[in-house]
C-alpha positions as CSV (number, residue, x, y, z in Angstrom):
1,M,42.1,59.7,83.5
2,K,44.3,56.6,83.6
3,S,48.1,57.1,83.5
4,Y,50.8,54.7,82.4
5,T,54.1,53.9,84.1
6,I,57.3,52.9,82.3
7,H,60.4,51.9,84.3
8,L,63.7,52.3,82.3
9,I,66.6,50.2,83.6
10,R,70.1,50.1,82.3
11,H,71.8,46.7,81.9
12,G,74.3,45.4,84.4
13,I,78.1,45.8,84.1
14,T,79.9,44.1,81.2
15,P,83.6,43.4,80.6
16,G,83.6,46.4,78.3
17,N,82.3,48.7,81.0
18,L,85.1,47.5,83.3
19,L,87.7,48.4,80.7
20,G,86.1,51.7,79.8
21,Q,85.4,50.6,76.2
22,Y,82.8,52.0,73.8
23,V,80.5,49.0,73.3
24,G,77.4,49.3,71.1
25,R,76.5,46.6,68.6
26,T,79.0,44.1,70.2
27,D,77.0,41.5,72.0
28,L,78.8,41.2,75.3
29,P,77.4,39.2,78.2
30,L,77.4,40.5,81.8
31,A,80.6,40.3,83.7
32,E,80.7,38.4,87.0
33,E,80.9,41.7,88.7
34,G,77.7,42.8,86.9
35,I,75.8,39.8,88.0
36,A,76.8,40.3,91.6
37,Q,76.0,44.0,91.4
38,L,72.5,43.3,90.2
39,E,71.9,40.8,92.9
40,E,73.0,43.2,95.5
41,L,70.9,46.1,94.1
42,K,67.9,43.8,94.0
43,R,68.5,42.7,97.6
44,R,68.9,46.3,98.9
45,S,65.9,47.8,97.1
46,P,63.3,45.7,95.2
47,Y,62.9,46.7,91.6
48,P,59.5,47.9,90.5
49,S,57.1,45.2,89.3
50,S,55.2,45.5,86.0
51,Q,52.5,44.0,83.8
52,V,54.8,43.7,80.7
53,Y,58.6,43.6,80.2
54,Y,60.6,44.8,77.1
55,C,64.3,44.6,76.4
56,S,67.0,45.1,73.9
57,P,68.0,41.9,72.0
58,L,71.6,42.1,73.2
59,K,72.7,39.6,75.8
60,R,73.6,42.1,78.5
61,C,70.0,43.3,78.5
62,V,68.3,39.9,78.3
63,Q,70.5,38.6,81.1
64,T,69.8,41.6,83.3
65,L,66.0,41.2,82.8
66,R,66.2,37.5,83.7
67,I,68.2,38.3,86.9
68,L,65.9,41.1,88.0
69,Y,62.6,39.5,86.9
70,P,63.1,35.7,86.6
71,Q,59.4,35.0,86.1
72,A,59.0,37.6,83.3
73,Q,58.3,36.7,79.7
74,P,60.3,39.5,77.9
75,I,59.3,41.1,74.6
76,V,62.5,41.7,72.6
77,V,62.5,45.0,70.7
78,N,65.3,45.2,68.2
79,D,65.4,48.9,67.9
80,L,66.1,49.4,71.6
81,R,69.7,48.2,71.0
82,E,72.6,50.5,71.7
83,C,74.2,52.8,69.0
84,D,76.6,51.1,66.6
85,F,80.0,52.8,67.3
86,G,81.6,51.4,64.1
87,D,85.4,51.6,64.2
88,W,85.2,52.9,67.7
89,E,83.7,49.6,69.0
90,G,85.7,47.9,71.8
91,K,88.1,50.8,72.2
92,T,88.7,53.2,75.1
93,A,88.4,57.0,74.8
94,Q,92.2,57.3,74.8
95,E,92.6,54.7,72.0
96,I,90.0,56.4,69.9
97,A,91.3,59.9,70.5
98,A,94.8,58.8,69.5
99,A,93.5,57.6,66.1
100,D,90.7,60.0,65.3
101,E,90.8,63.7,65.9
102,S,87.1,64.1,65.4
103,F,86.4,62.1,68.6
104,T,88.1,64.8,70.8
105,H,85.8,67.5,69.3
106,W,82.8,65.3,69.8
107,V,83.3,64.4,73.5
108,G,81.6,66.9,75.8
109,S,80.1,69.0,72.9
110,D,76.7,69.1,71.2
111,E,78.4,68.5,67.8
112,I,77.0,65.6,65.9
113,I,79.7,63.2,64.8
114,T,79.1,59.8,63.1
115,P,81.7,57.2,64.2
116,P,83.5,55.9,61.1
117,N,81.5,53.0,59.7
118,G,79.0,53.4,62.5
119,E,75.6,54.8,63.2
120,S,74.9,58.6,63.2
121,G,73.5,60.1,66.4
122,G,70.4,61.3,64.5
123,A,69.7,57.8,63.1
124,F,70.1,56.3,66.5
125,M,67.8,58.8,68.2
126,Q,65.2,58.3,65.5
127,R,65.0,54.5,65.7
128,V,65.0,54.5,69.5
129,C,62.3,57.1,69.8
130,A,60.2,55.3,67.2
131,A,60.5,52.1,69.2
132,F,59.5,53.8,72.4
133,E,56.5,55.5,70.9
134,K,55.3,52.1,69.7
135,I,55.6,50.8,73.2
136,V,53.6,53.7,74.6
137,E,50.9,53.4,71.9
138,G,50.6,49.6,72.5
139,M,50.2,50.2,76.2
140,M,47.4,52.7,75.6
141,R,45.6,50.5,73.1
142,S,45.7,47.5,75.4
143,G,45.2,49.4,78.7
144,T,48.4,47.9,80.1
145,G,49.2,50.2,83.0
146,S,52.9,49.5,83.6
147,A,56.0,48.3,81.7
148,V,59.7,47.7,82.4
149,V,62.2,48.4,79.7
150,V,65.7,47.0,80.1
151,A,68.1,48.7,77.7
152,H,71.3,50.6,77.3
153,G,72.7,53.8,78.6
154,G,72.4,55.6,75.3
155,T,68.9,54.2,74.7
156,I,67.7,55.5,78.0
157,M,69.3,58.9,77.6
158,S,67.8,59.2,74.1
159,I,64.3,58.5,75.4
160,L,64.5,60.8,78.4
161,S,66.1,63.7,76.5
162,A,63.3,63.5,73.9
163,Y,60.3,63.0,76.1
164,G,61.2,63.5,79.8
165,L,59.9,66.2,82.1
166,P,61.7,68.0,83.6
167,R,63.5,68.9,80.4
168,A,67.3,68.1,80.4
169,N,70.1,67.4,78.0
170,F,71.1,64.0,76.8
171,Y,74.1,63.5,79.1
172,D,72.1,64.8,82.1
173,W,70.2,61.6,82.1
174,M,73.2,59.3,82.4
175,T,72.6,56.5,84.9
176,D,74.7,53.8,86.4
177,N,74.5,50.1,85.4
178,G,71.5,48.4,87.0
179,C,69.9,51.8,87.7
180,G,67.4,54.0,85.9
181,Y,64.3,56.2,86.0
182,S,60.5,55.8,86.3
183,M,58.2,57.8,83.9
184,R,54.5,58.6,84.3
185,I,52.6,59.0,81.0
186,T,49.3,60.9,81.1
187,P,47.4,60.4,77.8
188,G,46.3,64.0,77.3
189,L,49.8,65.4,77.9
190,W,51.3,62.7,75.7
191,M,48.9,63.2,72.8
192,R,49.3,67.0,73.0
193,S,53.0,67.4,73.6
194,M,54.7,64.0,73.5
195,V,56.2,64.4,77.0
196,A,56.0,62.4,80.2
197,E,56.9,63.1,83.9
198,V,60.1,61.5,85.2
199,Y,59.1,61.1,88.8
200,E,61.6,58.8,90.5
201,T,65.0,57.1,90.1
202,I,65.7,53.3,90.3
203,P,66.7,52.6,93.1
204,P,64.6,55.4,94.7
205,R,66.3,58.6,95.6
206,K,66.2,57.8,99.3
207,T,68.6,54.9,98.7
208,A,70.3,56.2,95.5
209,V,71.4,59.6,96.6
210,Q,74.2,59.9,99.1
211,N,75.3,63.0,101.0
212,S,74.5,66.2,99.1
213,E,74.4,64.6,95.6
214,K,71.5,65.9,93.5
215,L,69.9,64.4,90.4
216,V,68.5,66.1,87.4
217,I,64.9,65.7,88.4
218,D,65.7,67.3,91.8
219,L,67.6,70.2,90.3
220,A,65.0,71.0,87.7
221,R,62.2,70.9,90.3
222,E,64.1,73.2,92.6
223,A,64.6,75.7,89.8
224,A,60.8,75.5,89.1
225,D,60.0,76.0,92.7
226,R,62.3,79.1,92.9
227,A,60.7,80.6,89.8
228,F,57.3,80.0,91.2
229,G,58.2,81.5,94.5
230,K,59.6,84.6,92.8
231,K,56.4,85.1,90.9
232,E,54.4,84.7,94.1
233,Q,56.4,87.6,95.6
234,E,56.0,89.9,92.6
């Protein structure tokens, strides 16, 4: 049975990233450092090619896609945009914590907090997942075998925490600017359980992982192997 591949890539570095700011709806362009980083990543390890290219409407994603895939004709998907952080937009964690006690409780916890005048985590997850499901359904209807999605860190973490195998929490799927993950969607498994295998990082692990660093897909598979080995011995 035919499978479908989707490559999720986070946009390059923006001025907000350099300053450690929470930037969601704010339409920042790439920083000069971000452009240089993407060019270097592309030089060191070619990005995966695709039949179709999707991206968030925000400048940082459109620019990233044009740098990585200059010949591509991107399809802009509005609901792939980052979360709206409301009154937290453009502020650092220290600045937000000094003005809003709820932020301190939210960071590093599973508690759902809606930024003042911003978008709730639930609403963000719902719109991103609905957009991703439409992309998958469109690929299956048309027989398009591969796609690239250039989006935001929060968008990618939402997709992978909802559909990715191995199973992992939202923040476990955090990835650097210009990096990401590749997913393999098998129609039977998708239709039955709405899940897809996350099989590789972008850049590939052989170039992305240094020293003894492990990624979530490695750790989860090691745990599965240990469990299987234990059952074999029983």
